[in-house]
C-alpha positions as CSV (number, residue, x, y, z in Angstrom):
1,X,-1.2,-12.6,0.8
2,X,-3.3,-10.3,-1.5
3,X,-1.1,-7.3,-0.4
4,X,2.1,-8.8,-1.3
5,X,0.7,-9.9,-4.7
6,X,-0.4,-6.3,-5.4
7,X,3.0,-4.8,-4.0
8,X,4.9,-7.3,-6.4
9,X,2.8,-6.3,-9.3
10,X,3.7,-2.6,-8.8
11,X,7.3,-3.1,-8.1
12,X,8.0,-5.7,-10.9
13,X,6.3,-4.3,-14.2
14,X,5.3,-6.5,-17.0
15,X,7.1,-6.5,-20.2
16,X,4.0,-5.3,-22.0
17,X,3.7,-2.1,-19.8
18,X,7.5,-1.5,-20.2
19,X,7.3,-1.9,-23.8
20,X,4.5,0.8,-23.9
21,X,6.5,3.0,-21.9
22,X,9.6,2.7,-24.1
23,X,7.6,3.2,-27.2
24,X,5.6,6.2,-25.8
25,X,8.9,7.8,-24.6
26,X,10.4,7.4,-28.0
27,X,7.4,9.0,-29.6
28,X,7.5,11.9,-27.1
29,X,11.0,12.5,-27.4
30,X,10.7,12.4,-31.4
31,X,7.6,15.0,-31.2
32,X,9.7,17.1,-29.0
33,X,12.7,17.1,-31.5
34,X,10.1,17.7,-34.4
35,X,8.6,20.6,-32.3
36,X,12.0,22.4,-31.5
37,X,13.3,22.0,-35.3
38,X,10.3,22.8,-37.4
39,X,7.3,23.0,-35.3
40,X,4.8,19.9,-34.8
41,X,1.6,21.8,-34.8
42,X,1.6,22.7,-38.5
43,X,4.2,24.2,-40.9
44,X,5.5,27.3,-39.2
45,X,3.9,26.7,-35.8
46,X,5.1,25.1,-32.8
47,X,3.0,23.1,-30.2
48,X,2.7,24.5,-26.8
49,X,2.1,21.1,-25.1
50,X,0.3,22.1,-21.8
51,X,-2.2,24.3,-23.8
52,X,-2.7,21.4,-26.4
53,X,-3.2,18.5,-23.9
54,X,-5.5,20.7,-21.9
55,X,-7.5,21.4,-24.9
56,X,-7.1,25.4,-24.7
57,X,-7.0,26.0,-28.4
58,X,-6.0,29.7,-27.9
59,X,-2.8,28.7,-26.0
60,X,-2.0,25.5,-28.0
61,X,0.4,26.9,-30.6
62,X,2.7,29.7,-31.5
63,X,4.6,30.8,-34.6
64,X,7.8,28.9,-35.1
65,X,10.9,31.2,-35.8
66,X,13.8,28.9,-35.8
67,X,15.1,26.7,-32.9
68,X,13.6,28.0,-29.9
69,X,12.9,26.5,-26.7
70,X,10.0,27.2,-24.5
71,X,9.0,25.6,-21.2
72,X,6.5,23.3,-22.6
73,X,9.3,21.8,-24.7
74,X,11.4,21.2,-21.8
75,X,8.6,19.7,-19.7
76,X,7.4,17.4,-22.7
77,X,11.0,16.3,-23.4
78,X,11.5,15.5,-19.7
79,X,8.3,13.5,-19.8
80,X,9.6,11.5,-22.8
81,X,12.9,10.9,-21.0
82,X,11.1,9.7,-17.7
83,X,8.9,7.4,-19.8
84,X,11.9,5.8,-21.6
85,X,13.8,5.4,-18.4
86,X,10.9,3.8,-16.5
87,X,10.4,1.6,-19.4
88,X,14.0,0.4,-19.5
89,X,14.2,0.0,-15.8
90,X,11.1,-2.1,-16.0
91,X,12.4,-4.1,-19.0
92,X,15.4,-5.0,-17.0
93,X,13.3,-6.5,-14.4
94,X,11.0,-8.2,-16.8
95,X,13.2,-9.6,-19.4
96,X,16.5,-11.4,-18.9
97,X,18.9,-9.3,-20.6
98,X,17.0,-6.0,-20.3
99,X,16.3,-3.6,-23.0
100,X,19.0,-5.0,-25.3
101,X,17.4,-8.5,-25.3
102,X,14.0,-7.0,-25.8
103,X,15.0,-4.9,-28.6
104,X,16.8,-7.6,-30.3
105,X,13.7,-9.9,-29.9
106,X,11.3,-7.6,-31.7
107,X,12.1,-9.1,-35.2
108,X,11.4,-12.5,-34.1
109,X,8.2,-11.3,-32.1
110,X,4.6,-12.1,-33.5
111,X,3.9,-8.7,-34.9
112,X,6.9,-8.5,-37.1
113,X,7.4,-12.2,-37.9
114,X,3.9,-12.7,-39.1
115,X,4.0,-9.8,-41.7
116,X,5.2,-12.2,-44.6
117,X,4.3,-15.5,-42.9
118,X,1.0,-17.0,-42.0
119,X,2.6,-19.7,-39.7
120,X,1.0,-18.2,-36.8
121,X,-2.3,-17.9,-38.7
122,X,-3.9,-15.7,-41.0
123,X,-5.4,-13.5,-38.3
124,X,-1.9,-12.6,-37.0
125,X,-0.8,-11.8,-40.6
126,X,-3.8,-9.6,-40.9
127,X,-3.2,-8.1,-37.6
128,X,0.2,-7.1,-38.3
129,X,-0.6,-5.4,-41.6
130,X,-3.3,-3.5,-39.6
131,X,-0.6,-2.3,-37.3
132,X,1.9,-1.4,-40.2
133,X,-0.9,0.2,-42.1
134,X,-1.8,2.5,-39.1
135,X,1.8,3.5,-38.5
136,X,2.6,4.1,-42.2
137,X,-0.4,6.3,-42.5
138,X,0.6,8.2,-39.5
139,X,4.1,9.0,-40.7
140,X,3.0,9.3,-44.3
141,X,0.4,11.9,-43.5
142,X,2.6,13.9,-41.4
143,X,5.8,13.9,-43.3
144,X,4.4,14.3,-46.9
145,X,0.6,15.7,-46.8
146,X,-0.2,17.9,-43.7
147,X,3.0,18.1,-41.8
148,X,0.9,18.5,-38.6
149,X,2.2,15.9,-36.2
150,X,-0.5,16.4,-33.6
151,X,-3.8,16.3,-35.8
152,X,-6.3,14.5,-33.8
153,X,-8.1,13.4,-36.9
154,X,-4.8,11.5,-37.9
155,X,-4.5,9.9,-34.4
156,X,-8.3,8.7,-34.8
157,X,-7.6,6.9,-37.9
158,X,-4.2,5.6,-37.0
159,X,-5.4,4.4,-33.5
160,X,-8.3,2.2,-35.1
161,X,-5.8,0.2,-37.3
162,X,-3.1,-0.2,-34.5
163,X,-5.7,-1.1,-31.8
164,X,-7.4,-3.5,-33.9
165,X,-4.1,-5.1,-34.9
166,X,-2.8,-5.5,-31.4
167,X,-6.3,-6.6,-30.4
168,X,-6.2,-9.5,-32.8
169,X,-2.7,-10.4,-31.8
170,X,-3.9,-10.5,-28.2
171,X,-6.8,-12.6,-29.0
172,X,-4.5,-15.0,-30.8
173,X,-2.2,-15.3,-27.7
174,X,-5.2,-16.0,-25.5
175,X,-6.2,-18.8,-27.8
176,X,-2.7,-20.4,-27.5
């Protein structure tokens, strides 16, 4: 019986895991496009994803000289497409109506709906604002201040806000 439950869990992904895969896939594809167009490492420099992820700083970036495609861009872009596809397939199994129903339900979900309403509790409102603050910080910093889309320091700040926000929402879900 345990084996069948384990197999079922692997073949029928949750909506949470599928949501994470979709969001991560969109983020990876967005970073790939930014890297192709203007360079995501810093102004004028393109990320070489394999060197960046492995931590080899000497091979993590090259000068960006217009739209040019390197193998790293192709691999990272394909990773984003695979994540998006897996998330979409999982969402079609986890949510009736699939990805369209899931996307349509985001505004009514607890994160968005509690931004301006404390009906779900003030802790949910605080949690939603933490998530929004983290995402806004990441986007603002990368678009207007530093223009370095892969800065670990910016991720460190953003992750604290976003993870605390989702953690508070998770605790509120566990209470109800």
